[in-house]
C-alpha positions as CSV (number, residue, x, y, z in Angstrom):
1,X,-115.8,23.2,11.8
2,X,-118.9,22.3,13.7
3,X,-121.3,22.0,11.3
4,X,-119.3,19.5,9.3
5,X,-120.5,15.9,8.8
6,X,-117.8,13.5,9.6
7,X,-117.8,11.7,5.8
8,X,-118.9,7.9,6.6
9,X,-116.5,4.9,5.9
10,X,-118.2,2.5,4.0
11,X,-117.2,-1.0,5.3
12,X,-117.3,-4.3,3.9
13,X,-117.5,-7.8,4.6
14,X,-114.1,-9.4,5.0
15,X,-115.6,-12.5,3.3
16,X,-117.5,-11.8,0.0
17,X,-117.0,-7.4,0.1
18,X,-120.6,-6.6,0.7
19,X,-121.6,-3.6,2.2
20,X,-122.3,-3.6,6.2
21,X,-122.7,-1.3,9.2
22,X,-121.8,-1.5,12.9
23,X,-124.9,-1.9,13.8
24,X,-125.7,-5.1,11.4
25,X,-126.1,-8.3,13.6
26,X,-123.5,-10.0,12.2
27,X,-120.7,-7.2,11.9
28,X,-118.0,-7.6,10.8
29,X,-119.6,-9.7,8.5
30,X,-123.0,-9.3,6.2
31,X,-123.9,-12.9,7.7
32,X,-123.6,-15.7,9.9
33,X,-122.6,-17.7,7.0
34,X,-119.5,-15.6,6.2
35,X,-118.6,-15.3,10.0
36,X,-118.5,-19.4,9.8
37,X,-116.6,-19.2,6.0
38,X,-114.0,-16.8,7.9
39,X,-113.8,-18.9,11.2
40,X,-113.0,-22.4,9.5
41,X,-110.1,-20.6,7.4
42,X,-108.6,-19.9,10.7
43,X,-109.5,-23.0,11.6
44,X,-108.0,-24.9,8.6
45,X,-104.2,-22.6,8.7
46,X,-105.3,-20.0,5.7
47,X,-104.9,-17.3,7.9
48,X,-101.2,-16.7,9.5
49,X,-100.7,-14.2,11.9
50,X,-96.3,-13.3,11.4
51,X,-94.0,-10.4,11.4
52,X,-90.5,-10.6,10.8
53,X,-88.2,-10.3,14.1
54,X,-85.7,-7.4,13.7
55,X,-84.6,-7.0,17.4
56,X,-80.8,-7.8,17.6
57,X,-81.3,-8.4,21.2
58,X,-84.3,-11.2,20.2
59,X,-82.5,-12.5,17.4
60,X,-79.2,-13.5,19.8
61,X,-81.7,-15.0,22.3
62,X,-83.4,-17.3,19.6
63,X,-80.4,-18.0,18.5
64,X,-79.0,-19.1,21.8
65,X,-82.1,-21.2,22.5
66,X,-81.4,-23.4,19.0
67,X,-77.9,-24.6,19.8
68,X,-79.2,-25.9,23.3
69,X,-81.6,-28.3,22.0
70,X,-79.3,-31.3,23.0
71,X,-81.8,-32.6,25.6
72,X,-81.4,-29.4,28.1
73,X,-77.4,-30.8,29.2
74,X,-76.0,-27.9,27.7
75,X,-73.2,-29.8,25.5
76,X,-71.8,-31.7,28.8
77,X,-73.3,-35.1,28.2
78,X,-70.6,-37.0,28.6
79,X,-69.7,-35.9,32.5
80,X,-71.9,-38.5,33.6
C-alpha cells in the first residue's frame, strides 16, 4: 500500500545491547568503547567463524590431503 510506512527495526549494539541508529557515528556500535571491546574479542579469539563441511567431494579431498603429510613424498620415501 502506498500510504503505509515501513516499521522501523530496532537495532542494538552487539556489545552492550543499547539501542543504536544507522546514522549514529559509531554504528553498529553505540560508542567507540564498545567497538574496541568487540575488536579485542576478535583479537583474543573469542569469536570464531566456522561451519561444518557437508559436501562429500570436499570431505573426500580433505581426507586425501591428510594422508599425504609425510614430507610431500606420497609414500615413496624409500626409493631414494
